N, C-alpha and C positions, 0 to 999 in steps of 0.2 A: 502494500499499500504505499501511496506518496503522499509527503506530507502535509498535504492541503486536502486531501479526499476526505470524506466522511467516513467514521466509522461504519462498518457493516452491522447490521443488528444481529444479535445472536440467533442462532437455529430455533424456529418455533415461533419466534417474534416477528410479527408485522410490522416495519418502520414507523414509529411515530403513534402506535395505538395499543401496543402491548398485545398479548398471545393474540397469535393469529387463531383466525375463528372459520368452521369449516361451512363452505358454500351453502350448505342446506344441513339443518339439524331436524332429524326425525325422531319423535319420542315414540315410543310404542303404546298401543291403544291401553293395554290394561295400565301402564304405568299413569296415563292421563286419566283413567277413570280415578284411580288412589287420589290422586292429586285435587282432581274434581268432589272427591269424597271428603276429604282434607279441608278444604275452603269454605264447604258447605257446612261443617263444624264450628268452622273460625267464626264463620258467619253469623250460627245461630247463637255461638258465645257469644259474640261483641252485642249481639240485637239483645239479648235476654239481661246483659252488664249494664248499659246505657241506658238513659233517660232520656225525655225529650231535648233539654236545654244539653245533655253532653252532644247528640248528634247534631245540633244545630249550629253548636261550637265547630265540630269537626266538620262541617260543610263548609262553615265559612271560612275554615282556613287550610283546607283542602287546595 
């Protein structure tokens, strides 16, 4: 490398963007079902714990 050339990024790193991302990333159907089930449980828990005032504050600061 010549003394004015930019340094080469480390293998697996995209220049200026960190780790390289695959062009397409496909999750399995079973994984998505589990993820959705977890998110529904989190949603129901959140809705059960917050009051109307909490919900309005959350939406106003989102």
